[in-house]
Each structure stands twice: as C-alpha cells, then as structure tokens.
C-alpha positions in Angstrom: 0.0 0.0 0.0 2.9 2.3 0.7 4.5 1.6 -2.7 1.1 2.1 -4.4 0.6 5.4 -2.6 4.0 6.6 -3.6 3.2 5.8 -7.2 -0.1 7.7 -7.0 1.6 10.7 -5.4 4.3 10.7 -8.2 1.7 10.5 -11.0 -0.5 13.2 -9.3 2.3 15.7 -9.0 3.3 15.0 -12.6 -0.2 15.7 -13.7 -0.4 18.9 -11.7 2.9 20.2 -13.2 1.7 19.0 -16.7 -2.1 19.3 -16.8 -4.0 16.8 -19.0 -7.7 16.9 -20.0 -9.8 14.0 -18.6 -12.7 12.0 -20.1 -15.4 13.0 -17.6 -18.0 10.6 -18.9 -15.7 7.6 -18.8 -14.4 8.6 -15.4 -18.0 8.7 -14.0 -18.9 5.2 -15.4 -15.7 3.6 -14.0 -16.1 5.4 -10.7 -19.7 4.1 -10.2 -18.5 0.5 -10.9 -15.5 0.9 -8.6 -17.5 2.3 -5.8 -20.1 -0.5 -6.0 -17.7 -3.4 -6.2 -15.1 -2.2 -3.7 -17.7 -0.7 -1.4 -19.5 -4.1 -1.1 -16.2 -5.9 -0.5 -15.1 -3.3 2.2 -18.5 -3.6 3.9 -18.1 -7.4 4.0 -14.7 -7.2 5.5 -15.5 -4.3 8.0 -16.4 -6.7 10.8 -13.0 -8.5 10.8 -11.0 -8.6 14.0 -7.7 -10.1 12.9 -4.9 -7.8 11.7 -5.0 -9.4 8.3 -8.7 -8.6 7.9 -8.2 -5.0 9.1 -5.4 -4.4 6.6 -7.4 -5.9 3.7 -10.4 -3.8 4.8 -8.2 -0.7 4.8 -6.9 -1.5 1.4 -10.5 -1.9 0.1 -11.4 1.4 1.7 -8.5 3.0 -0.1 -10.0 1.8 -3.4 -13.5 3.1 -2.4 -12.1 6.5 -1.5 -10.1 6.6 -4.7 -13.2 5.9 -6.8 -15.2 8.5 -4.8 -12.5 11.1 -5.7 -12.8 10.1 -9.3 -16.6 10.4 -9.2 -16.5 13.8 -7.6 -13.9 15.0 -10.2 -16.0 13.6 -13.0 -19.1 15.4 -11.9 -17.3 18.7 -11.6 -15.6 18.2 -15.0 -19.0 17.8 -16.6 -19.6 21.5 -16.0 -16.1 22.9 -15.9 -12.7 21.7 -17.1 -10.3 21.9 -14.2 -7.2 19.9 -15.1 -5.6 19.9 -11.6 -8.8 18.7 -9.8 -8.3 15.0 -10.3 -4.6 14.8 -9.2 -5.3 17.2 -6.3 -8.1 14.9 -5.0 -5.7 11.9 -5.5 -3.1 13.6 -3.3 -5.6 14.3 -0.5 -7.0 10.7 -0.5 -3.5 9.2 -0.6 -2.4 11.3 2.4 -5.4 10.0 4.3 -4.5 6.4 3.4 -0.9 6.8 4.3 -2.0 8.0 7.8 -4.0 4.8 8.2 -1.2 2.7 6.9 1.2 4.1 9.4 -1.2 3.2 12.2 -1.6 -0.4 10.9 2.2 -0.7 10.3 2.7 0.1 14.0 0.3 -2.7 15.0 1.9 -5.1 12.6 5.4 -4.4 14.0 4.0 -4.8 17.6 2.8 -8.3 16.6 6.0 -9.2 14.9 8.0 -8.2 18.0 5.6 -10.3 20.2 4.5 -7.4 22.4 1.8 -8.0 25.0 -1.6 -7.4 23.4 -3.1 -4.1 24.6 -6.3 -5.7 25.8 -4.4 -8.1 28.1 -3.5 -7.0 31.6 -0.5 -9.3 32.3 0.1 -7.9 35.8 -3.5 -8.7 36.8 -3.2 -12.3 35.4 0.0 -12.9 37.3 -1.5 -11.6 40.6 -4.5 -13.9 40.1 -2.3 -17.0 39.5 -0.2 -16.1 42.6 -3.3 -16.3 44.8 -3.6 -20.1 44.0 -2.9 -22.3 47.0 0.7 -23.7 47.0 1.9 -21.2 44.4 5.1 -19.5 45.6 5.9 -17.4 42.5 5.8 -17.1 38.7 8.6 -16.6 36.2 9.2 -16.7 32.5 5.7 -15.5 32.0 4.8 -14.2 28.5 1.8 -13.2 26.4 1.9 -12.5 22.7 -0.4 -12.5 19.7 -0.3 -14.8 16.7 -1.9 -12.3 14.3 -3.6 -9.6 16.4 -6.6 -11.7 17.4 -5.5 -15.0 18.8 -3.2 -14.8 21.8 -0.8 -17.2 23.5 0.2 -17.4 27.2 3.1 -19.3 28.8 4.4 -19.3 32.3 6.4 -21.3 34.9 4.8 -21.7 38.3 6.9 -22.5 41.3 5.0 -24.5 43.9 5.8 -24.9 47.6 4.7 -27.2 50.4 3.9 -30.0 48.0 3.2 -33.2 49.7 1.5 -35.1 47.0 1.0 -35.1 43.2 -2.7 -34.3 43.7 -1.7 -30.9 45.0 0.2 -30.2 41.7 -2.8 -31.3 39.6 -5.1 -29.2 41.7 -2.9 -26.1 41.3 -2.7 -26.6 37.5 -6.4 -27.1 37.3 -7.1 -23.8 39.1 -4.5 -22.0 37.0 -6.2 -23.3 33.8 -9.6 -22.2 35.1 -8.3 -18.6 35.7 -6.7 -18.5 32.2 -9.8 -19.8 30.5 -11.5 -16.5 31.4 -9.1 -14.7 29.0 -9.9 -16.8 26.0 -6.4 -17.5 25.0 -6.0 -19.5 21.7 -3.3 -21.6 23.6 -1.6 -21.5 26.9 1.2 -23.5 28.5 1.8 -24.0 32.2 5.0 -25.6 33.5 5.1 -26.4 37.2 8.2 -26.7 39.4 8.0 -28.3 42.9 10.1 -28.1 46.1 13.8 -27.8 45.4 13.5 -27.9 41.7 15.8 -25.4 39.9 14.7 -23.8 36.7 17.4 -22.3 34.4 14.9 -19.6 33.3 14.1 -18.4 36.8 16.4 -15.4 36.5 15.5 -14.5 32.9 
C-alpha cells in the first residue's frame, strides 16, 4: 500500500505540473462501478477482528475513497474543465490512506515483536495466579499475539509445600480455570515443585 501510494503521489504531482484533459464521462462510469464493487467488499470485511482482515479492509477502503474522488472529479468536470482537480483529490486521499497505513504498520510491528496485546493485563493475570494455593511465584511469563486476534500465554509456576502429586494437579487445574476467562488461543503452564531449579528463573 505504501508503494502504491508513492506511485499515486508521483503521478498526481506530474499531472499537476503538466495538466491533462480528462474524459469526464468515462471517469464517471468507471467510478460508479469501482464504488459498487469495492464498497461491497469493504462492507463485508469491515467486521473482521484479525490484523490481516483489518489491513485488507483498509486497502478496500482506499479503493473506495479513490473511486469517490474520481466520481467527484468527473461530476465537476461535466460542468467545468479543471485539469488539476483529479490529481489534487488523489493527493488528498493518498495522504489519508498513508496516515492509516502508518497506524496499521505500527500494529503489525508490535505483533512481529511479540508485544503484550493491549487488551491483556499481564500484571493482573500474574496476581490472580499467585493467589492459588501452594503457588510461591511465577517466572518466564509471556503473552503474545499470533496475528492480532488469537493470543498465546506461557508461564512457569513455582510450587511450595507440595506433599502429593494431587496438589500439583489441583494447582494446575485452578490456573487453567483462571486463564480460561481470557480466551487464549493456547496456553502452556510448567510447574516446578520443592527444590526444583529452573534455568529460566532469572531471565
């Protein structure tokens, strides 16, 4: 989208510096077709929650706005020939699209860098898990997103005062019950009992 926008800006500036007459009637026909097709597609994708769906939806919106600009220009050109109108509108729409792209690019990089999803309160989750009976502490706890919608959680739980394996099972069951409230796509819990040393404890 960034490359496409740069191309549009280049062409628009060139047309402002070297004005060209436009076929207003042909522009209107193609604009109506473009708005109908891309508008329907953008509407179908507007409810998507994943990052991929949002990016595709934004791309379709770019197409719709582009065709709206063409339609506006074609209507005006029916009455008065203004050679710079079409490229000027193209620059305005492209600037708006680039603003949206910058926002989506930030979200994409955040996912790539495995940042904690904004809607997840990791500190709260850790505190909830630490209230479980026989849980001494947590370490190597991480939350990240697969694609902006489905999240993954992993942690190591250090247990204390363990007298039987049933206590371990009960602690893990309680931890899973707490994590199920957050609707993680996947979570992994590793337990460590009395005297067990974990090489990741200090990480």
